[in-house]
N, C-alpha and C positions, 0 to 999 in steps of 0.2 A: 518280176517282183514276187509273184506267187511261188515260183520255184525256190527263191531265196528263203522265204518263210518256211517252206517245207524242209529245206536243208537244216535251218536253225532248229526246227522242231525235232530233228532226229537225235538219237543218242543223248537224251535228256539226263538220264541217270549218270552217264559218264561225265557230263558237264558239271553236274552237282558235286560229284566226287572230286573233280579237279578244283572246284571252288573251295570246297572244304579243306583240301590239302594246302591250297594257297593261303587261306586264313590261318591255318596252323603254322605254316612256315613264317608268315608275317609276324604272328604273335611270338614265335620263338626268337626271331631276329630282334624284335623289340625288347624282349626280355634280356637278351644278351647285351644289346647296345645300351638299353635304359636311357634314352636321350632326355635332354633337359627341355623343359617348357616353361614359359613365363605364366604367372598367375597373379591377378590383381585382387588386393584386399582393400576394402573401403572403410572409412570411419574408425581407424585405429586410434585409441586414446593416446594423448601425448603426456608423458611424465616430465614435470619441470623439476630440475635440480638446481641447487645453488641459491635458493631463496634465503636460507639462513645466513649465508655469506654476505648476500646483499644487505640484509638487515643489520649485520654487524658493522657495515660501512655507512649506516644511516640512509640507505637507499631502498627504493621499492619500485615495483612496476606500476605504471599509471593505468588504471582500468582493471577490468575483471580478468584475472589470470585464467580462470576456468573457461572464459569465452575466447580469449586471445589464443590460448593453447588448447583448443578443444579437441581436434582430431585431424588426421591426415590419411592419405591413401598411399599404399606401397605396392610395388611390383616385386615379386619373389621369383627367382629362377630356381627351379627344382626338377628333380628327375621324376619321370612318370610314376615310378614305383612309390614316390613319396607323397604324391598328390593327396591321397586319402588322410594323411597325417597333418596337413597344414590347415590351421584355422587362426582366427584373430588372437587367440591366447598365446600362440607361438611367437608373435611379432611384438617387439617393444620399440617405441619411438621416444626419444629423449631430447629435451631442450635444456642445455646447460647454461646457467646465467652466472656462474661463479667467477668468471674472468672479468666481468664488468666492473669498472673502477670508479666511474663518475656519472653524473647526470648527462642525458643526451638521448638521441635516437639511434637505435641499433637494429641490425638484421641478425637474428639468431638462426644459425644453421641447425637444422634438425638432423639427428643421426638415428639409424634404425638397425636392428639386428633381428635375426630369426633363428630359432632352434632347428628349423627345418628349411633347407635350401639357403639361398643367398639373396639378400635384398639388393636389387639393382636400381631402384628408383623410388623417390619419395615426392609426393605432391600434396601441398607445396613443400619445397625444399628449404625455404627460409620464411621467417615470420618477423615483421617489423614491430618493434615495441618502443615505448618511451619510458626512460628511467628518470625518476624525480626523487627529491629528498623525502624521506619518510617523516610524518608529523602526527602527533597525538594531541587532541584538544578536548576540552570539556565544554559542551554547549547546552543551553537551556532546553528543556522539554516543554512544549506547549500543545494546545489542542486547536482544532479547527472544525467548525460545523460545515457539513455539506447537506444538500437536500432540505426538505421542509418537514417540520413536525406536524402531525395532525392537529387541527384546530382545537380539539377537545383535550389536548395534552399540554403539559408544561414541564420543561426540563430545568432543574436547578443547575448551578455551575458545577461542572465535572471536577472530581478530585482525582489526581493522577498519582500513581505509585512512585513516579520518578520526577524530580525537579530538574535534574541534569543527567547527561549521559556522555560517556567518553567515546570519541570516535578516532579511528586511525586510518590513514591513507596517504596518498601523495600530497605534498605540501600545497601544490597549486590548487588542488580540489578542496582540501580541508579548510584552507583559508577562505573559501567562498561560503562556507556554511554559516548561516545566521542562527538557526535553531533546528531542533528535531521535532517534527510535528506528527501527532496522531490525528487522523481524519475520522470524525464521527458522522456517519450518514444518518441524519435525523429521520429520513423517510423510512428507514428500517426499524426505528425505535418504537416499540409498542408498550414497553414497561420499563421499570428501573433497570439500569445497566450495571453489570459487574463483569467485565470481559477484557481480554487482552487485545490491544490494537497495535498493528505494525507501525514503527516509526519511519518517517521519510525525512530526508534532509532537504532544507529549503534555503535559498539565498536571501539577501536583504530585501529583494523585490518580491519574495514569495514564490519564486520559481522552483519547481522540484528538481533536485539533482539526482542523477542516476545512482541507484542503490549499489551498483557494481563497483563504484568508486571508493566505498568505505567498508570498514569493519567496525561493528558497534559492540561496545561492552554489553549492552542489553538491546536486543533487536525489537522488543515490544514493551509497551507500558500497559499496566492494568488501569482501566477507567472505571470509577465508581460514580454513577450519576443517578440521582433520585428523579423519577418521573412521576408526576401526579396529574390529577384531573384539572381541567381549565374551563372556565365559563365566563362569558362577558354579559353583564346584566346592567339595567339602568339603576342609577342611585336615587334613593328617596329624595323628592324635591318639594315636600310639603312643609312649609314654614312652621306650622303648628307642631309638627312632630320633630323638627330639627332644632328648634329654639327652646331651651330648657325653661326660660322665664317668659315664655310667649304670652301667657295670660296677663301677667303684671305689666309687661311691656305695652300691650295693646290698650291699657287704660289711658296712656298718655300719648302714644305714638301710633302712626299708621305706617304700613310697609309700602314704600314706593316701588321697590324692586327687590327681587330675591332670586338667587341662583346658586347652583352647585356646579363646580367645574373640576374635572370633566363631568359630562353628563352620565357616563357609564364607567363601570369598574370591572377590571379583570380579576376574577376570583380563582384561587388555586387551592387544591387540597383533595380531600376524599371525594371521589367521583360520585359516590352514592349520596353524600350530603349535598353536593352541588346540584344534583339533579332536581331537588325540591326547592331550590332558591330561585325566585322570580325577580326579586328586587333587593338591592343592598341598602339597608337602613344606616343612618349615621348615629354616632353617639351624640345626644343633644348637647348643645353648647350654650353658654350664657352670652347674651348680646347686651352691650352697654346701652343704657337709656340716654341716648343723645342723638341729635340730628346728624344727618350725613351718612356717608358710606363707611361700612366696616367690612374688612376682609379677615376671616378667621380660618385657621387650619383646622380641619375636622378629621376624625377617624371613623372608620366603618364599624358598625356593631355586628360582628360576624360570629357564627356558631363555632363550636370546637372543631378542630381539624380543617378549618378553612382560613385562609389568609390572603393577602395581596402580595404581588411581587415586591422585592426590595426596591426602595426608591420611589414607590408610588405615592403621590401626594394629592390631596383633595381639599379644595378651598370653597368656603361658603362666603358669598358676598351679599350683604343686605344694606339697603338704604332706607333710613327712617325719616319721617317728617312729623312734626308736632301736630296733634289733632286740634281742630277748631281754632286755628290761629286767627 
């Protein structure tokens, strides 16, 4: 073994020269032959043609064309000398839909070409699509609250820039749409809102439908929503302060029972004004001088820039009895 290594170590320079000439010879032969080699390119975008022809026939692809025909991989056979010139821009993949005549399920064959070399393989070579009738509808635009507003804030009813929106898509999908909804996350609201919100399609059960299924005339709606301060305080429950003719009434009657319902009121308005309010007084009311129970609607006596939510009601209930009967 030792002698073998000694022999291999001799004439090193000659061996290096021989190796050099072998490489030169190999390179020369390769240059003359310029053999072909396969090269794989991934994620080549697919160009869809024939969509206008489909539309003229009242047809459309069901689903997102961009997602269905996203990209494919190709194998290109090319000469070694061309390798440095091949890139994804040289290769074009096409899906032609112009020959489709009616609704149904189809397998669309992809075709590819390259300005450098020859395309020998496409993966996938076919894509399955569903063709449906095209449909355009106008649907109402509504809003939906999500999340919870902070306890010291109150939001008025939002005003939307759109009442209706036109949508287009496959008939099967468009017919499912009950409305276009903008979702307002109240947990993120800290002040009055004037912003654009994306519209989502929902069915009659409130389930969201994939945005990929539709094209919208307007993709968003502008929401204008006033947000003010909010505070809940007890309502004044002193009969002497709530009954305008209290003194005269007490000359002949005594109060058996007295209450205001509800006991508290939600006040809304300027946060700085609300900060100083500890109790909500009512506007004094006249009580009739007669025995028995009386129920009277009352209003709160509030400062400027403070109000109660729409629909809030307050009732004063008083029961009188004749004195010294």
